[in-house]
ChimeraX commands (.cxc) that place a marker at each C-alpha (Angstrom):
marker #1 position 0.12,0.08,-0.09 radius 0.5
marker #1 position 1.48,3.50,-0.95 radius 0.5
marker #1 position 1.49,6.26,1.60 radius 0.5
marker #1 position -0.92,8.20,-0.28 radius 0.5
marker #1 position -3.32,4.99,-0.23 radius 0.5
marker #1 position -3.11,4.88,3.54 radius 0.5
marker #1 position -3.32,8.50,3.83 radius 0.5
marker #1 position -6.85,8.35,2.18 radius 0.5
marker #1 position -7.90,5.89,4.06 radius 0.5
marker #1 position -7.06,7.40,7.52 radius 0.5
marker #1 position -8.52,10.44,6.40 radius 0.5
marker #1 position -11.70,8.77,5.01 radius 0.5
marker #1 position -12.28,6.71,8.42 radius 0.5
marker #1 position -10.77,9.41,11.01 radius 0.5
marker #1 position -12.66,11.54,13.13 radius 0.5
marker #1 position -11.90,15.24,12.70 radius 0.5
marker #1 position -10.64,17.73,15.25 radius 0.5
marker #1 position -10.05,21.37,15.30 radius 0.5
marker #1 position -8.76,23.92,17.38 radius 0.5
marker #1 position -7.34,27.33,17.17 radius 0.5
marker #1 position -3.46,27.80,17.09 radius 0.5
marker #1 position -1.74,30.61,18.99 radius 0.5
marker #1 position 1.61,31.57,20.44 radius 0.5
marker #1 position 1.32,34.82,22.41 radius 0.5
marker #1 position 5.02,34.95,22.69 radius 0.5
marker #1 position 5.34,35.71,19.22 radius 0.5
marker #1 position 1.65,37.25,18.31 radius 0.5
marker #1 position -1.25,38.46,20.03 radius 0.5
marker #1 position -4.56,37.75,19.20 radius 0.5
marker #1 position -6.39,39.82,16.48 radius 0.5
marker #1 position -9.15,40.31,18.35 radius 0.5
marker #1 position -7.30,42.03,20.87 radius 0.5
marker #1 position -6.27,44.70,18.43 radius 0.5
marker #1 position -7.09,48.46,18.89 radius 0.5
marker #1 position -9.77,47.47,15.89 radius 0.5
marker #1 position -10.31,43.97,16.54 radius 0.5
marker #1 position -10.53,41.46,13.91 radius 0.5
marker #1 position -12.12,38.25,13.92 radius 0.5
marker #1 position -10.06,35.28,13.12 radius 0.5
marker #1 position -7.51,32.76,14.66 radius 0.5
marker #1 position -3.88,32.74,13.91 radius 0.5
marker #1 position -4.14,29.17,12.40 radius 0.5
marker #1 position -6.38,26.10,12.77 radius 0.5
marker #1 position -5.19,23.01,13.40 radius 0.5
marker #1 position -7.06,20.15,11.99 radius 0.5
marker #1 position -6.44,16.60,13.33 radius 0.5
marker #1 position -7.29,13.84,10.92 radius 0.5
marker #1 position -6.13,10.44,12.40 radius 0.5
marker #1 position -2.57,10.47,12.62 radius 0.5
marker #1 position -2.27,13.61,9.81 radius 0.5
marker #1 position -2.43,17.05,11.06 radius 0.5
marker #1 position -2.97,19.81,8.68 radius 0.5
marker #1 position -1.94,24.08,9.91 radius 0.5
marker #1 position -4.05,26.35,8.29 radius 0.5
marker #1 position -2.00,29.54,9.24 radius 0.5
marker #1 position -3.42,32.71,8.42 radius 0.5
marker #1 position -2.14,35.68,6.63 radius 0.5
marker #1 position 0.95,36.58,8.99 radius 0.5
marker #1 position 2.86,39.90,8.99 radius 0.5
marker #1 position 5.51,42.01,10.62 radius 0.5
marker #1 position 3.91,42.64,13.88 radius 0.5
marker #1 position 5.17,42.18,17.32 radius 0.5
marker #1 position 3.67,40.23,20.79 radius 0.5
marker #1 position 1.51,43.75,20.61 radius 0.5
marker #1 position 0.09,43.64,17.59 radius 0.5
marker #1 position 1.78,46.94,16.51 radius 0.5
marker #1 position 3.83,46.90,12.81 radius 0.5
marker #1 position 7.53,46.55,12.96 radius 0.5
marker #1 position 9.79,47.63,11.04 radius 0.5
marker #1 position 7.65,50.10,8.98 radius 0.5
marker #1 position 9.09,51.10,5.44 radius 0.5
marker #1 position 11.94,48.08,5.65 radius 0.5
marker #1 position 10.58,45.53,3.18 radius 0.5
marker #1 position 13.39,42.99,4.02 radius 0.5
marker #1 position 12.90,43.18,7.89 radius 0.5
marker #1 position 9.29,43.10,7.27 radius 0.5
marker #1 position 9.82,39.89,5.39 radius 0.5
marker #1 position 12.51,38.39,8.10 radius 0.5
marker #1 position 9.81,39.14,11.20 radius 0.5
marker #1 position 6.96,37.29,9.02 radius 0.5
marker #1 position 8.99,34.42,8.85 radius 0.5
marker #1 position 10.26,34.36,12.09 radius 0.5
marker #1 position 6.16,34.98,13.59 radius 0.5
marker #1 position 5.12,31.72,11.04 radius 0.5
marker #1 position 8.12,29.77,12.79 radius 0.5
marker #1 position 7.03,30.85,16.04 radius 0.5
marker #1 position 3.72,29.83,15.24 radius 0.5
marker #1 position 5.17,26.42,14.03 radius 0.5
marker #1 position 6.52,26.00,17.07 radius 0.5
marker #1 position 3.75,25.90,19.08 radius 0.5
marker #1 position 2.42,23.10,17.01 radius 0.5
marker #1 position 5.62,21.11,17.36 radius 0.5
marker #1 position 6.64,21.19,13.69 radius 0.5
marker #1 position 9.14,23.46,11.39 radius 0.5
marker #1 position 9.44,24.71,7.81 radius 0.5
marker #1 position 9.88,21.34,6.75 radius 0.5
marker #1 position 6.32,20.75,7.48 radius 0.5
marker #1 position 5.29,23.44,5.31 radius 0.5
marker #1 position 3.52,22.56,1.58 radius 0.5
marker #1 position 2.36,25.68,0.56 radius 0.5
marker #1 position 2.85,29.22,1.05 radius 0.5
marker #1 position 0.77,32.69,-0.33 radius 0.5
marker #1 position 2.50,35.43,-0.15 radius 0.5
marker #1 position 0.87,39.02,-0.73 radius 0.5
marker #1 position 3.28,41.79,-1.47 radius 0.5
marker #1 position 1.97,45.39,-1.41 radius 0.5
marker #1 position 3.80,46.31,-4.41 radius 0.5
marker #1 position 4.94,43.43,-6.10 radius 0.5
marker #1 position 7.06,45.34,-8.93 radius 0.5
marker #1 position 9.31,47.22,-6.42 radius 0.5
marker #1 position 9.66,44.41,-3.91 radius 0.5
marker #1 position 9.75,40.77,-5.64 radius 0.5
marker #1 position 13.28,40.84,-6.10 radius 0.5
marker #1 position 14.15,41.53,-2.52 radius 0.5
marker #1 position 11.34,39.26,-1.23 radius 0.5
marker #1 position 13.12,36.46,-3.86 radius 0.5
marker #1 position 16.34,36.94,-2.76 radius 0.5
marker #1 position 15.50,37.03,1.15 radius 0.5
marker #1 position 12.76,33.98,0.89 radius 0.5
marker #1 position 15.83,32.07,-1.12 radius 0.5
marker #1 position 18.11,32.62,1.84 radius 0.5
marker #1 position 15.73,31.66,4.39 radius 0.5
marker #1 position 14.79,28.44,2.70 radius 0.5
marker #1 position 18.18,27.71,2.17 radius 0.5
marker #1 position 19.19,28.57,6.12 radius 0.5
marker #1 position 16.35,26.12,6.93 radius 0.5
marker #1 position 17.64,23.47,4.73 radius 0.5
marker #1 position 14.13,23.03,2.63 radius 0.5
marker #1 position 14.40,20.20,-0.06 radius 0.5
marker #1 position 11.85,20.13,-1.68 radius 0.5
marker #1 position 10.63,23.67,-1.48 radius 0.5
marker #1 position 6.99,24.40,-0.57 radius 0.5
marker #1 position 4.50,25.20,-3.45 radius 0.5
marker #1 position 4.22,28.91,-3.43 radius 0.5
marker #1 position 1.79,31.84,-4.80 radius 0.5
marker #1 position 3.05,35.65,-4.94 radius 0.5
marker #1 position 0.26,38.12,-5.63 radius 0.5
marker #1 position 0.17,42.03,-5.11 radius 0.5
marker #1 position -2.57,43.16,-3.05 radius 0.5
marker #1 position -3.60,46.00,-0.57 radius 0.5
marker #1 position -2.82,44.94,2.98 radius 0.5
marker #1 position -5.00,45.33,6.19 radius 0.5
marker #1 position -2.96,48.14,7.43 radius 0.5
marker #1 position -1.12,50.58,4.80 radius 0.5
marker #1 position 2.84,50.14,6.70 radius 0.5
marker #1 position 2.53,46.40,5.97 radius 0.5
marker #1 position 4.34,45.20,2.69 radius 0.5
marker #1 position 4.23,41.47,2.89 radius 0.5
marker #1 position 1.73,38.96,4.66 radius 0.5
marker #1 position 2.27,35.12,4.48 radius 0.5
marker #1 position -0.14,32.38,4.89 radius 0.5
marker #1 position 1.09,29.06,5.00 radius 0.5
marker #1 position -0.31,25.43,5.27 radius 0.5
marker #1 position 1.61,22.30,6.91 radius 0.5
marker #1 position 0.92,19.05,7.20 radius 0.5
marker #1 position 2.91,16.23,9.25 radius 0.5
marker #1 position 2.18,12.86,10.83 radius 0.5
marker #1 position 1.44,12.74,14.37 radius 0.5
marker #1 position 1.84,8.88,15.90 radius 0.5
marker #1 position 1.60,7.97,19.29 radius 0.5
marker #1 position 4.87,8.76,21.10 radius 0.5
marker #1 position 5.97,11.37,18.59 radius 0.5
marker #1 position 7.46,14.54,19.07 radius 0.5
marker #1 position 4.90,16.16,16.98 radius 0.5
marker #1 position 2.05,14.95,19.13 radius 0.5
marker link #1:1,2 radius 0.2
marker link #1:2,3 radius 0.2
marker link #1:3,4 radius 0.2
marker link #1:4,5 radius 0.2
marker link #1:5,6 radius 0.2
marker link #1:6,7 radius 0.2
marker link #1:7,8 radius 0.2
marker link #1:8,9 radius 0.2
marker link #1:9,10 radius 0.2
marker link #1:10,11 radius 0.2
marker link #1:11,12 radius 0.2
marker link #1:12,13 radius 0.2
marker link #1:13,14 radius 0.2
marker link #1:14,15 radius 0.2
marker link #1:15,16 radius 0.2
marker link #1:16,17 radius 0.2
marker link #1:17,18 radius 0.2
marker link #1:18,19 radius 0.2
marker link #1:19,20 radius 0.2
marker link #1:20,21 radius 0.2
marker link #1:21,22 radius 0.2
marker link #1:22,23 radius 0.2
marker link #1:23,24 radius 0.2
marker link #1:24,25 radius 0.2
marker link #1:25,26 radius 0.2
marker link #1:26,27 radius 0.2
marker link #1:27,28 radius 0.2
marker link #1:28,29 radius 0.2
marker link #1:29,30 radius 0.2
marker link #1:30,31 radius 0.2
marker link #1:31,32 radius 0.2
marker link #1:32,33 radius 0.2
marker link #1:33,34 radius 0.2
marker link #1:34,35 radius 0.2
marker link #1:35,36 radius 0.2
marker link #1:36,37 radius 0.2
marker link #1:37,38 radius 0.2
marker link #1:38,39 radius 0.2
marker link #1:39,40 radius 0.2
marker link #1:40,41 radius 0.2
marker link #1:41,42 radius 0.2
marker link #1:42,43 radius 0.2
marker link #1:43,44 radius 0.2
marker link #1:44,45 radius 0.2
marker link #1:45,46 radius 0.2
marker link #1:46,47 radius 0.2
marker link #1:47,48 radius 0.2
marker link #1:48,49 radius 0.2
marker link #1:49,50 radius 0.2
marker link #1:50,51 radius 0.2
marker link #1:51,52 radius 0.2
marker link #1:52,53 radius 0.2
marker link #1:53,54 radius 0.2
marker link #1:54,55 radius 0.2
marker link #1:55,56 radius 0.2
marker link #1:56,57 radius 0.2
marker link #1:57,58 radius 0.2
marker link #1:58,59 radius 0.2
marker link #1:59,60 radius 0.2
marker link #1:60,61 radius 0.2
marker link #1:61,62 radius 0.2
marker link #1:62,63 radius 0.2
marker link #1:63,64 radius 0.2
marker link #1:64,65 radius 0.2
marker link #1:65,66 radius 0.2
marker link #1:66,67 radius 0.2
marker link #1:67,68 radius 0.2
marker link #1:68,69 radius 0.2
marker link #1:69,70 radius 0.2
marker link #1:70,71 radius 0.2
marker link #1:71,72 radius 0.2
marker link #1:72,73 radius 0.2
marker link #1:73,74 radius 0.2
marker link #1:74,75 radius 0.2
marker link #1:75,76 radius 0.2
marker link #1:76,77 radius 0.2
marker link #1:77,78 radius 0.2
marker link #1:78,79 radius 0.2
marker link #1:79,80 radius 0.2
marker link #1:80,81 radius 0.2
marker link #1:81,82 radius 0.2
marker link #1:82,83 radius 0.2
marker link #1:83,84 radius 0.2
marker link #1:84,85 radius 0.2
marker link #1:85,86 radius 0.2
marker link #1:86,87 radius 0.2
marker link #1:87,88 radius 0.2
marker link #1:88,89 radius 0.2
marker link #1:89,90 radius 0.2
marker link #1:90,91 radius 0.2
marker link #1:91,92 radius 0.2
marker link #1:92,93 radius 0.2
marker link #1:93,94 radius 0.2
marker link #1:94,95 radius 0.2
marker link #1:95,96 radius 0.2
marker link #1:96,97 radius 0.2
marker link #1:97,98 radius 0.2
marker link #1:98,99 radius 0.2
marker link #1:99,100 radius 0.2
marker link #1:100,101 radius 0.2
marker link #1:101,102 radius 0.2
marker link #1:102,103 radius 0.2
marker link #1:103,104 radius 0.2
marker link #1:104,105 radius 0.2
marker link #1:105,106 radius 0.2
marker link #1:106,107 radius 0.2
marker link #1:107,108 radius 0.2
marker link #1:108,109 radius 0.2
marker link #1:109,110 radius 0.2
marker link #1:110,111 radius 0.2
marker link #1:111,112 radius 0.2
marker link #1:112,113 radius 0.2
marker link #1:113,114 radius 0.2
marker link #1:114,115 radius 0.2
marker link #1:115,116 radius 0.2
marker link #1:116,117 radius 0.2
marker link #1:117,118 radius 0.2
marker link #1:118,119 radius 0.2
marker link #1:119,120 radius 0.2
marker link #1:120,121 radius 0.2
marker link #1:121,122 radius 0.2
marker link #1:122,123 radius 0.2
marker link #1:123,124 radius 0.2
marker link #1:124,125 radius 0.2
marker link #1:125,126 radius 0.2
marker link #1:126,127 radius 0.2
marker link #1:127,128 radius 0.2
marker link #1:128,129 radius 0.2
marker link #1:129,130 radius 0.2
marker link #1:130,131 radius 0.2
marker link #1:131,132 radius 0.2
marker link #1:132,133 radius 0.2
marker link #1:133,134 radius 0.2
marker link #1:134,135 radius 0.2
marker link #1:135,136 radius 0.2
marker link #1:136,137 radius 0.2
marker link #1:137,138 radius 0.2
marker link #1:138,139 radius 0.2
marker link #1:139,140 radius 0.2
marker link #1:140,141 radius 0.2
marker link #1:141,142 radius 0.2
marker link #1:142,143 radius 0.2
marker link #1:143,144 radius 0.2
marker link #1:144,145 radius 0.2
marker link #1:145,146 radius 0.2
marker link #1:146,147 radius 0.2
marker link #1:147,148 radius 0.2
marker link #1:148,149 radius 0.2
marker link #1:149,150 radius 0.2
marker link #1:150,151 radius 0.2
marker link #1:151,152 radius 0.2
marker link #1:152,153 radius 0.2
marker link #1:153,154 radius 0.2
marker link #1:154,155 radius 0.2
marker link #1:155,156 radius 0.2
marker link #1:156,157 radius 0.2
marker link #1:157,158 radius 0.2
marker link #1:158,159 radius 0.2
marker link #1:159,160 radius 0.2
marker link #1:160,161 radius 0.2
marker link #1:161,162 radius 0.2
marker link #1:162,163 radius 0.2
marker link #1:163,164 radius 0.2
marker link #1:164,165 radius 0.2
view
C-alpha cells in the first residue's frame, strides 16, 4: 500500500478535530487589536495521525499587534518568517512541514526581487528540499504600513509517542 493510499484511508475513516493555534510569545490575538479583527492565527486540523495547519495571513507585527520595521521590506519579511516559525513551533513542527505558502506583496514590481532573494536565503538556512509550493500576489494589505503578508499550510504525521504529538 502506498503512503498516499494510507493517508486517504486514514482521512476517510478518522474523526476530524480542529482547534485554533496561538503563540502569545510571538503574536497577540487579532481580537485584541485596538480595532479588533475576527480570525484565528491559524487552525490545527487533526485527521487520525495526520495534522494540517492552516496559518492565517501573518505579517511584521510584534507581540502587542504593532507593525514593526515600517518602510523596510526585507526586515518586514524576516519578521514575518520569524512569526510563522513561532506559530509552527507552538504546534511542534518546522518549515520542513510547510507544503504551501501564499505571499501577498503590497508592491510586487518594486519588492519582488528583494522578496525572492530573502525567501531563497531563508529557505536555504532552513535546509528545505523540496521547496514549498508558493504563489506571489500583489494585494492591498489590511494596514497601509505592511509591505508583506504570508499564509502557510503545513502537514505532518502525528503518532503515539512522536515529538509532533
